[in-house]
C-alpha positions in Angstrom: 81.1 104.4 94.8 82.2 101.8 97.3 82.7 103.6 100.7 84.6 102.0 103.7 83.7 103.3 107.2 85.3 102.5 110.5 85.0 104.0 114.0 83.7 103.5 117.4 79.9 103.3 118.6 79.0 106.5 116.7 79.9 104.8 113.4 78.6 101.3 114.5 75.2 103.0 115.3 74.9 102.3 119.0 71.4 102.9 120.6 69.7 102.9 117.3 66.5 100.8 117.0 67.2 100.3 113.1 70.9 99.8 112.1 69.9 101.3 108.7 69.5 104.7 110.5 73.4 105.0 111.0 75.1 107.8 109.0 77.0 105.4 106.7 73.8 104.1 105.1 73.1 107.7 103.9 76.5 108.1 102.1 76.2 105.7 99.3 74.3 102.4 98.1 77.6 100.6 98.5 79.0 101.0 102.1 80.9 98.7 104.2 80.7 99.7 107.9 82.9 97.8 110.3 82.6 100.2 113.2 82.4 98.8 116.8 81.3 100.1 120.0 84.1 101.0 122.4 87.0 100.8 119.8 90.0 102.7 120.6 92.0 104.7 118.0 94.7 101.9 118.0 92.0 99.3 117.1 90.1 101.6 114.6 93.5 101.9 112.7 94.4 98.2 113.0 91.1 96.9 111.9 90.8 99.4 109.0 94.2 98.3 107.7 93.4 94.6 108.1 90.1 95.1 106.1 91.8 97.2 103.5 94.5 94.7 102.9 91.8 92.1 101.8 89.2 94.3 100.2 88.9 97.2 97.8 87.0 100.6 98.2 86.8 103.9 96.4 86.8 106.1 99.4 87.6 105.5 103.2 85.9 107.4 106.2 87.7 107.0 109.5 86.1 108.2 112.6 88.5 108.6 115.5 87.4 108.4 119.1 88.2 109.7 122.6 91.9 110.0 123.5 91.3 108.2 126.8 90.8 104.7 125.1 93.8 102.4 124.5 94.6 99.0 123.4 95.9 96.1 125.5 97.0 92.5 124.8 94.8 90.1 126.7 94.1 86.4 126.1 95.9 86.3 122.7 94.1 89.5 121.2 94.1 93.2 121.3 91.2 94.7 123.2 90.1 98.3 123.9 90.3 99.5 127.4 88.8 102.8 128.9 88.1 104.4 132.0 84.9 103.7 133.6 83.1 102.3 136.7 83.8 98.5 136.5 87.6 98.5 135.9 89.6 95.3 136.6 93.0 95.7 138.5 95.2 96.0 135.4 93.1 98.6 133.8 92.6 100.5 137.1 96.4 100.5 137.6 96.9 101.8 133.9 94.6 104.7 134.3 95.7 105.4 137.9 99.4 105.2 137.4 100.3 105.3 133.6 97.7 107.2 131.5 98.1 111.1 131.1 96.2 113.4 128.9 99.4 114.0 126.9 99.8 110.3 126.3 96.3 110.1 125.0 96.9 113.0 122.6 100.1 111.5 121.4 98.5 108.2 120.7 95.8 110.0 118.7 98.0 111.7 116.5 100.3 108.8 115.9 97.2 106.8 114.7 96.0 109.7 112.4 99.6 109.8 111.0 99.7 106.0 110.4 96.3 105.9 108.9 97.0 108.8 106.5 100.3 107.3 105.5 98.6 103.9 104.8 95.8 105.2 102.7 98.0 107.4 100.8 100.3 104.6 100.0 97.4 102.6 98.7 96.1 105.7 96.8 92.7 105.6 98.5 91.0 108.9 99.0 89.8 109.4 102.5 88.1 111.6 105.1 88.9 111.7 108.8 86.6 113.0 111.5 86.6 112.7 115.4 84.2 112.7 118.2 85.0 115.4 120.8 87.8 118.1 120.4 91.2 117.4 119.2 92.4 120.2 116.9 93.7 122.3 119.9 95.9 119.6 121.1 99.8 119.6 120.7 101.7 116.5 119.6 104.9 116.3 117.4 102.9 113.9 115.4 100.1 116.3 114.7 102.7 118.6 113.1 103.3 115.7 110.6 99.7 115.2 109.8 97.8 116.5 106.8 94.6 116.1 108.8 95.7 118.2 111.7 92.4 120.1 111.4 90.1 117.1 110.7 86.5 117.5 111.2 85.1 117.5 114.7 81.7 116.1 115.6 81.2 119.3 117.4 81.7 121.2 114.2 78.5 119.9 112.8 75.9 119.0 115.4 74.2 120.7 118.2 75.5 119.3 121.3 72.8 120.6 123.4 69.9 119.5 120.9 68.2 116.5 122.5 66.9 115.6 119.1 70.4 114.7 118.0 71.2 112.3 120.9 70.0 109.0 122.5 70.5 109.1 126.3 72.8 112.0 125.8 75.6 109.7 124.3 75.0 108.6 120.8 73.4 110.2 117.8 69.7 109.7 117.0 68.7 108.9 113.5 68.3 112.6 113.0 71.8 113.0 114.3 73.1 110.3 112.0 71.5 112.2 109.1 73.3 115.5 110.1 76.6 113.7 110.2 76.0 112.0 106.7 75.1 115.4 105.2 78.1 117.0 106.5 80.6 114.1 105.4 78.9 114.2 101.9 79.9 117.9 101.5 83.5 116.7 101.7 83.1 113.2 99.9 81.4 114.4 96.7 83.2 117.8 96.2 
């Protein structure tokens, strides 16, 4: 089974010494992982659709990220922006004057809805999951989604277990194995 995987740094395998320790390698012998650190939900969906328009797979796993990340057009391409310490003037203005939690929630569910509809139109079976919490958020788009109760990372790992996390931010090899085991329960049932 050829599995396609996309997401942010969790899917990419940030902070791992060996990239073969990321969860996607434990799912199948034939996996394509295009995850990138820092990706926002907009670009996760954009890049997934771009890859799927030119390639085939038997199953897709999309890992959604934090609601605070957004895309912005800069220098002829879309980039992810996120709140942080070293913000340029435009990004700082965006987070100070435009961004709200409700805007982030709305953007998440619009992306989930778009990805669902794309995959279903292509008849590609899929599984969505998200780091952090999102199932208790309201959006008119969430009501339209089949995955309104998608898997949350907090549902299948111990947030306070130091063996699961590198520097408290990204899964360790053991953490990636836990993610893979949980995802396999849904993929292969």
